[in-house]
N, C-alpha and C positions, 0 to 999 in steps of 0.2 A: 544871652538871655536863656533861662531855663525853660525846658519844654513843660507844658501843662500836664498835670496828671489826667489821664483819659479814663473816665469811668466806663464800665461795660454794662450797666443796668439799662433796661429798656428806655427809660426816660432820658437817658444820656446819649442816646444814639442819634444825635442831630448830625446828619451828613449833608454838607453843602457842596454842590458841584458848580463851579464857575466856568461857563462856556458851553454852548449848545451845538457844537459842531459834531463831527463823527465820534471822537473820543468821549466828549462830555455827555452826549445823548445816550450812547451805548452804556456807559457806566451808570448813569442815572437810572436807566431802565433796569439794569441788572440788580441794583441795590434797593429798588423802591419797596420791596417787601422785607427788607432786612434792617430797616431803620426809618427814621423820619427824614426823608430825602427832600431837599430843596434844590431846584435847578435855577441858577441865575444866568440869564442870557439877555442881551439887548434886543433880541427879536423874539417873536412869539412862535416861531416855526424852526424846524430843522430842514436844512436844504442839503440834498444829496449832492456833494460837490462835483463828483465825476460825471454827473448828468447835466450840469448847469448850461453847458454850451449848446446842447441840443435845443434847449428852450429858446435860444435866440433865433433859430431858423424854424422852429415849430413851437410857438408859445403854449399850445395846449399840452405839450409833453411835460411842461413844468407843473401842471396840476397834480401829477403823480409824484413828482420829485420834491415838492414843497409840502412838508408834513407838519401840521400843528403839533407842538410839543405835547399838548394835553391829550392828543389822540393815542400816544403810546405810553405816556406817564399817567397811568390811571390812578395810581395811589401815591402821587408825589405832589409837591407844591411847586408851582412855577412863578418866578418873579421876573418880570420883563424890565430889566434895568441894567445899569453898568456898575460893576464893582470898582471902587476907587481906593479902597484901603483894606488892610488886614491887620488885626491884632492877634494876640494869643487865643482869643476866644470868640471874636466877632468879625464879620465882614461889613465894611461901610459901603453903602450904596450912594449913587450920585445924588439922589434926592434927600440925603441926610440921615436916613434911618439905618439901623444896624441889625444884622441877622446873626444870631448866635450859632456856634458850631462846636461839635466835639471832634468831628473828622472833616477834613477839607480836601477837595480834589480840584486842582487848577488845570483847566483844559481849554484855555482861551485861544490857542492856535495863532492864526494870522489875523491881522487887522483888516477885515473885509467890510467896507462901508456899504451895507445893504439896508433896505427899508425895514422898519420895525414890524409891519404887518404883512401877512401872506398876500392879502389883496393888493397892497402897494407893490410887492415884489412881482406879482403876476402882471401888473400894469407896466412895470419896468421891462419885463420880457417882451410884452407887446410893443412897447416903444422901440426897443432895440431891433425887433423884427421889422418894423416899419422903416427904420433907418437903413437896414440892409436892403429891403425891397426898393427903396427910393434911389439907392446909389447905383450908378453904373460902374464905378471903380471904388475899391476899398483898400485901405492901407492897414496892415496888421503889424504892430510893433512888438516884437518879442517872439523868439523861436524856441521857447521851451514847450512843454506839453500843452499849455493853455493856448498859445499862439498857433501851434501846429494843428491842434484839434479844431480850433475855430476856423482856420483856413480850410481844413478838410470838410467841415460841416457846410460852409458856404459854397465851396467849390462843387460839392455833390448836389446840393439842393438848388443852387443858382449858378449853373455852369456858364451862363452868359456874362457874369460879372468879371471884371478885370481885378484880380487880387494881387497885391504886392505885399510880401512879408519881409520885414527888415529885422535882422538879428545881430546883436553885438558880438556873439561868439563866432568861432571859426567853423562850427558845425551845429546842426539842429539837435534838439533834445539831448543836451550834453550829459544828462544823468544816465543815459544809455550808452552803449558802446558804439564805436565808429561804424560797424556794420548796420546797426539800426538807424543811425543818422543818415548814412548813404541811401539806404532803402527808402527812408522817409522823404529825403530830398528828391529822389527820382520819382516817387509817387506824386508829390506835389507838382513837379514839373510836367508830369504826364497829364495833370489836370489843369495845365496852363497857369499855374501860380508862379509868379516871378519871385524868386528868392534872392535877397541881397545879404550876404554874410559879412561879418567883420565891420559892420556899420551901425551907427546909431542915428536917431532922428530927434532934433530939437523941436518938441511940440509947443514950445513957447514962441517959436519964430515961424509962423505959418502965414503965407500970403494968400489972399483971396483973389480969384479970377473973376472976370465979369460974368461968366456963365454959372457961377456958384461953386465951381470946382476949386479945390485948394491946392496950393503948391507947397510941398514939403521938401526940405533939403537935408540930405544925409551928411554924416561926418566925412564922407569921401567927396563931397561936393556935388553929388548927383541930385537931380531934381525928380520928384515923384508927383504926378498929378493924381489926386483921388478926391472923391466926393465926401468921404468921411474916413475916420480912423478908429481903431480899437486898440487900446493899450493893454498888452498881455504880458507885462513883466511881473516879477515877483512882488508880493505884498509883504510889508514889514510884520514882524512878530508882534502880537498883541501883549507885550510884556512891559512897556514903558511905565504903566501904572504901578508896577511892582517895586519900582525904584524908591518909593517913599514908604515902603511897608517893612514889616519884620523880615521879609525875604530878600531885602535889597542886597545882602551879602551872599545870596545863593544864586545870583545870575552870573553867567559866564560873559566873556567879552562880546559875544554875539547877542546877548539878551535872553539866552535860554536858561531855564531853571535846571540846576544841577541835581540829578537824582541818583539814588543808590540802586543796588541790584534788585530791590523790591519795588522800585518806582516811587519811593518816598523822597521828598525833598531832603537833600543831604543835611543831616543834623536835626531833623524834625521827626518826631514819632507819629504824629497824627495828620501830617499834610502830605498829600500825594500830588504828583504832576504827571500828566499823560498827553500823548499826541505831539503835535509839532512844537509845542512850547518847551519840550525837554531837550536835554543835551545828549540823548541817546544817539549813538553814532550809527545810524542806518538811514536808508532813504525814507523820506517823509511821504508815506502813502496811506491811503484809507484803510487797507486791510491790516496794516501794521498798527494804525491807531486803534482799530478794534481789538487787536491782539493785546495791546497795552491795557486797554480798558478791562479786558477779561482778567488779566493777571492782577491788576490793582483791585478789582472787585473781589477776587478771591482773598486777597490779603486783608482787605477791609472787613470782609465777613468773618475772617479768623479773629481779628482784633476785637470786633464787636462781641463775639462769643467769649472773649477773654482767653483765647488760645495762646499757645506758646509762640512767641515771636520768632524763635529759631526755626519754626516750621512754615514760615511764610514762603510763598512761591517766588523763585528768582526769575526775573525776566531775561529770556535768552534773546539777545539781539540777532536780527536776521543778517546773515552774511550774503544772502542772495541779492542779485541785482535784477531779478525778474520783474518785468513790467509790461503792460499793454497800453499802447496809445492808440485811440480810435482815430480812424480816418474816414469821416462821413458815416453813412448808415450801414455800409456793408463791409468795409475793409478795416484793417488795423495792422499796426506793426507790433510784434511781440518779441521781447527778449526773454528767453527762457533759460533753463539751466544749461542745456547742451546746444541750443541752436537759436538763431534769429530768423524770424519769418515775417512775411508781409502778405496781405491779401485777404481772401474770404475766410480762410480757416481761423486765424486769430480774430477776424471780424465776427465770426459766429459766436465766439466766447463773450465778446464785450459790446460790439458796436450797435447791434439791433436794439437792445433794451437798456444798455449801459448799466446793467446790474440793478436797475430800479426795482424790478419785481423781487429779486433776491433780497435787497435791502428792506423792502416793505415787509416781507415775510419774517425777516430777523427781528423786526420791531412788532411782530404779531399783528400786522395789518394786512388787509386784503391786497394781494399783489396787483390786482387790476384796477382798483379804485384810483 
């Protein structure tokens, strides 16, 4: 199918961004004074993802990490809805109406089922906090960054709780190196978290005890008693809806959109994809999603001005495997260029505020509100 001719006049600069996570929110903000920007997102707020687990142990923390889209998109249109279709010139929404575009950015990331409104999400955090407080024993399923960070948050704020973490892999946080995994395991054990590796839990087969405690069975036949559980395994990509669109042939075998060096969907002149939804071969982290948003925004601004496509910015993939995983309020494990460390020093970088103040400043919001 031929690509549409993209006009560069002011009236033709209809830019639609689908997805209000890190990548989508940042590019929508970057472009809001360069065209008629519309952000389509199923929720009315942006949630700082790397701060979400703190809200479970301290619900008031989420009041700063849940940001209404309209507070930073002062010159853009927000449509709270789900995109279900794409043609060469329009986006079809779940309620049946269509939104025209000249340029499109797809940033739907992972499928995270959260409430539509900020107030409902805050209530959800309060409910999760009450669930933690009421439990004497807690099972966490999944030993990636989410499961490890949740275990750390609970172990530090509620040291009296019995926490068991079950992970299907042979080591924790496998996207980091073995040294970081070992340091993380040792830290959790020092906080009396019981870690079971190379095992899974069938959450469909849970027995109830007379005292309200539940019995969980692992793939190794071990029995775990816990009052509640939290599932912290990976979420699927939010790309299944694309299979019935003009981009169905631009999905790889994992459901990711194939992009070129300029972050345009391969073979499309006016459609970009950024963030976790892309097939860019690098770790899927928030700071890299922001980097992709910055590059795509520059390229869109050039196209809108009618600039030479050959001068578009090339996205340089990160070859670094640096990352910081917080461990409660004070500690963290950091894998940097030349070393791996754990404790208060990396904790000072991330764990106290979880970059919430920094993120709010980047969105031109007061860092304290």
